N, C-alpha and C positions, 0 to 999 in steps of 0.2 A: 747123588743128585739131590740137591736141596736148594732150590732157588724160588723166588716168588714170581709166579706168572700172573697175568691179568687177563686171561682169556675168557673165563666164565663171568667175570665182573662180580664175583661172589667170593669173599675171603676164604671160606672153608673149602669150597670146590677148587679154587686156585691154589691153595696150599697143598692139596692132594696132588694136583697136576705137577706141581713143582718138586715133589719128593718121590713120586711114584712113576717110574717109566711106563708101567702097564696102563696106568690111568691116562698118561699123556697120549699113548698110542691109541687107546680106546676113544678118547675125545676126538682125536684126528679122524678115526674111522667113522664116528657118528656125525662128523661135520659135512653133511650134505643134505640138501633139501629142507633144512631148518635153520633158524638163526644160530650163528656161531656160539653165542653165550649159552644157549640151550644145549647145544652139542657138548660143549666142554664142561657143563655142569653135570652131564650124564654120568661120568664115572663116580662122582661123589654120591649121586642119587642111588646108583647100583650098589655101591659099598654100604650105604646106609640101610638099604633094604635087605642086604645080606647080613646085617648086623656085624659089620667088619670095619676096621680102620682103613683098610686098603683092599684093592682087588687082588685076587690070587688066581693065576692062570690055571693051576692044577684043579682048583675047586670049580672054577667056571667051566673048564673043559669037560669035567666029569658030571656036571649037573644034567638032570633030565631036561631035554630041550623044551618040552612044554612048560615045565616049571620055570625055566629061565625066561621064556617068552612072556609068561604070566607076570613075572617080576618086573619086566620092562614095560608091560602094558598097564600096570596099576596107575591110577590117576594121581598126579599128572604123569602121563606117559613120558618115557625117557626120549622118545623120538616119534615123529609123525608115523613111521612104519615100524612099530616096536617088534613085531614078529620077525620080519626079515632082518632087522638090525641085531636082534638077539642071536639069530643064526650066524650072522657075520662075526659077532664078538666071540661066539663059541668057536668058530672056525679059526679065528686069530689065536685064541688061547690054546687050542689043540695044536696048532702049528708051532707056537712058542714052546709048548711042552715037548713036542717031538724033536725040534731042532735046537732049542736053547735051554732045555731043562726047566722051562717055565719062567725063566728070568729074562724079561723084556730088555733089560739094559745090555744084555750080551749081544743084542742085534748090532749095537754100535760100539760097545766097549772094546778098546784095543784095535779098532779098524784104523789103518793108517792112510787109506786112500778114499777120496770123496766118491769116485766112481764105484768102488767096491761097496761103500755104504749105501749108495743109491740102489745098486743091484740088490743088496740084502733087503732094503725097504720095499722094493718093488716085488720081491718074492713073498711078502706078507699078504695073506688073503685080504682082499678089499682095498689094497693099495695099488692104484695105477701109477703111471709116471708122474702126473701132476701132483697127486696127493703125496707121493714119496718125495718129490722135490720140495714141496712146502714143508713137510716134516723135517727134512734134512736142513732146510733153512732155519727152522725153529731150533733145532739142535745146535746149529752153529751160532746163531745170533743170540739166543737166550739161555741155552743150557751148557755152553762151554765145550761142546763136542765139535772139534774143528780139525778133522783129518786133512792132510794135504789135498788141495784142490776142491775143498768142500763148496766154496762159493760157485765155482764153475759147474760142479755137478748139480747144484741146486738151480742152475739156470737163472732166469730173471728174478726168481724169488730170493736168490742169494745176494743180490745187489745191495750195496750199502745205502742207507737212508732212503729206501724205497718203502712204499706203503701199499703192498700188493696182497698180503695174506696175513694169516694168524701169526706168522713168524715175526711180523713187524709191530704187533700190538703190545704196548707196555702200559697202557692206561686209556682213559676215556678219549683223550685228544687223538692218539694214534688210531684208536678204534674208529673214530669218525672219519679219519683220512682214508683208512682201508675201505670203509663202507662207501665213501665217495668214489674211490678208484673202482670198486666192483660195479657200482651203478654206471659209471662211465663205460666200462667194458661191456656191460649188458646193453647199454644204449647203442654202442658202436656195432655190436653183433646184430642187433635188431635192424639198424640202419643198413648194414651190409646185406642182410636177408631181404629187406625191402627192395634194395637196389638190384638184387638178382632177379626179382620178379619183373 
């Protein structure tokens, strides 16, 4: 895996995401309740604070939980909720160590069917169906992981030329389109809620 992603909008952080399966999964895990760029810059920030070139699932899984939480809490914090996200990242790494010998790429490497890949992603701690589908779309659209039926398994996120999620961001222009789509969805949800009252 060695592609250029543009999710953090930061060259170093994006380079790490493009070459490190664990960094990409961790960025996806962090992508909630904070701006997307902040989430996807997180893996590079964590690696830097651990004095490492990349994230290591074995090392993170074995770290003292309080020490790892403190690492994420340092200013600027990696997430709005650094304590709970530190716990989630450690759970993800522990799962990867137990099931994939710590190699995140094995989650999708050699998988021949989109539904099977979606199932594997949903089994990861912190990955519900939507997050799993978005990551599956990212794998297919930008990382060249395209098992049979991957677009269908990714649902609407797998659609070609859509601007729904991080899977569709290739630079500032597409980022703006995805932001606009998310704002439309929020406004529609808000309007639907108001209509219910």
